[in-house]
C-alpha positions in Angstrom: 102.3 92.2 124.2 99.8 95.0 124.0 100.5 96.0 127.6 104.2 96.6 126.7 103.3 99.0 123.9 100.8 100.8 126.1 103.4 101.1 128.9 106.0 102.4 126.5 103.6 105.0 125.1 102.6 106.2 128.6 106.3 106.4 129.7 107.3 108.5 126.7 104.4 110.9 127.3 105.0 111.1 131.0 108.8 111.5 130.9 109.2 113.1 127.6 112.2 112.8 125.2 114.9 115.4 124.8 114.5 117.9 122.0 117.8 116.9 120.5 116.8 113.3 120.4 113.6 114.1 118.6 115.7 115.7 115.8 117.9 112.6 115.6 114.9 110.3 115.4 113.7 112.2 112.3 117.2 112.1 110.7 116.7 110.4 107.3 119.9 111.3 105.5 123.3 111.5 107.2 124.4 114.7 105.4 121.1 116.6 105.8 119.9 118.0 109.1 116.2 117.7 109.7 114.3 121.0 110.0 111.7 119.9 112.5 111.7 117.4 115.3 110.0 114.1 115.1 106.3 114.2 116.2 105.4 111.0 117.9 101.7 111.4 118.5 99.2 109.1 116.7 95.5 109.3 116.2 93.5 106.7 118.0 92.6 104.7 114.9 96.3 104.6 113.9 97.3 103.4 117.4 94.7 100.6 117.1 96.2 99.4 113.8 99.7 99.7 115.2 98.7 97.5 118.2 97.4 94.9 115.8 100.5 94.8 113.6 103.4 95.4 116.0 103.3 92.3 118.2 103.5 89.8 115.3 106.4 91.8 113.8 108.2 91.8 117.1 107.7 88.1 117.6 109.2 87.4 114.2 112.2 89.6 114.9 112.8 87.9 118.3 112.5 84.4 116.8 114.9 85.3 114.0 117.5 86.8 116.4 116.9 84.4 119.2 
């Protein structure tokens, strides 16, 4: 599962995401426009913790929906 997360991270960095999409990702309230776009970079230590937590969460979601 870790390879999927690493591939997704590499793809986003390589291809980039549209500027408008970054504003929409950071949209928290329907009636309030965000002032700055979402910033998706993570520190190395944060990425390591994310890699540990994300796969079990995804497995639970897939089992519940599947």
